[in-house]
Every structure is written in structure tokens, then in C-alpha cells.
N, C-alpha and C positions, 0 to 999 in steps of 0.2 A: 565453508561457513554458509549456513542457510538463513542468516539474518543480516539486516542492514542497520547500522547505527544511525539514529536520528536525534537531534537536539530538540526537545519539547518540554515545556514546563520546568525549565531550569535544570534539566539533567539529561544525560545521554540515555536513550532508551533503545531497545532492540526490537526492530520491526521484523516480524517473522510470520509467514503464512504456512499453515498446514491445512489439511482437509477440513478440520473442524473450524478453523478460522474463516475459511472461505464460506462455509455454511452459515456462520454467524453473520458475516457481511451481507450475504444474500437475504437472510432473515430480517436484518435491521433495515436494509434498503428496499426490499421488495422487488429487487431486480437481480439478474445474474451478474457475476463479476465481469463477464465479457461485455454485457450491456453497460455496466457502470464505467468501464474503461473506454467506451466509444466516445468520440468527440461530442455527439449529440446529447449525451447524458452526463457528461462531466461537469461537475459544479461543486459548490461548497458541501452539500449533503453527501454526495458520492465520496468526496475526499475524506470527510469525517467518518463515514461508515467503513471505508477501506482501512483507514488508520486504526479505528477501533478494533476491527477484526485482527489486525496485525500486532496490536499492542496488548490485548487483553490477557494473553498467555503469561505475560510477565507481571501484570498489575491487575489482579482479579477484582480490585476495588474501583477500577476505572469506570466512569460513567460517560455517556455521550455528552452530558452537560459539562462535566469537568474537562473532557477532551476539547469541547467547543471553546471553553475559556482558554485553554492552552493554545489552541489554534489562533484565537483572536490576538493573544499576546505575541505569538510567532509572527503573524502578519503585521502587527503594529511595529514590530522591531525590524521590518524590512524583508521578511520572508515572503515567498510567493507560492501560489498554487502550482506553478510550473516546477518549482524546487520540490514541493511535497510529492507531486506526481512522479517525478524522477526517482525519488526514494521508494515510492510504492511500486513502481515498475521494476526497479532493481530487486526489491524483496520478493515480488511475485516470480520473477525470473529465477532467483536463487532458490525458491521453494522446490523447483523441479516438477511441480504439478502440471506444468504446461509443456513438458518435455525435459530433456537434459538441460540443466542450468548452463548458461553460456559462461565461458571463462573469458577473461579480459583479452586473451590472444585470439579468441574466436569472434570478436565483436563484428568483424566484417563478413562473417559467414551467415548467410540467410537461410541455413538449412533447418532452422527450428530452434526450439528451446527458449523462446521468449514470448511473452504475452502479446507483444505487438504483432508477431507472426500469426498468432491465433486469430487476431482481429482482422487481418488482411485477407 
């Protein structure tokens, strides 16, 4: 499975990154995905841009404004940026664009295949 399910806007959505999605993220954010995922750049705008890129394939009518409203609702209902970033990281890893996607039994293996490994 190359997507991750996430609850936003009152429904379950599929967060998926392919090459075009990552290009869209970089175009919206004006920074590379690697830069966005670094602790120095991580913030509300980065999270929204990353989620937009990963959700637009399933909802072509999605706008940054509407996503921002969904994220405000998510945060008001107890969600956190940390939870969102965990989903984003999981979906980026599942994409295989940063190496072989990690399987759950490989979680302790530091040999690659995850976006955090690319950043370190």
C-alpha cells in the first residue's frame, strides 16, 4: 500500500505521494521537500503544503484555503502537528521515492528507505 489513511474534514482520506505530488509541494512551498521536513522549517505552512500535495490526487477540488480550514478543525478537536507529521512521514516513506519503503518488521533497520534517513 503506498498511501496512508488520515481523518480530515470529517472523512477518511488517502495521503499519497508520487513524483508529481512532491513537485506540487515544492512549487507551493518554495522549498524542497527535504528542506520542509527539517526541524528548522517545520511549521504550519510546511504541514499544509505537504498535506496538500499528498491529498490533491484524490480531491482535485481541494484548495489550500479549504485544507487550512480542515486543519484548523483538526487542531481544535485535539489533533497535533506531531500527529500530522507522523502521517506525512509515513506516507513519504510508503511512496518509495526515498528508497525502498520500510516494512513494519524493518523498523529497526537503519539501512535507508525512510525520509528521516535522507535528512540525517
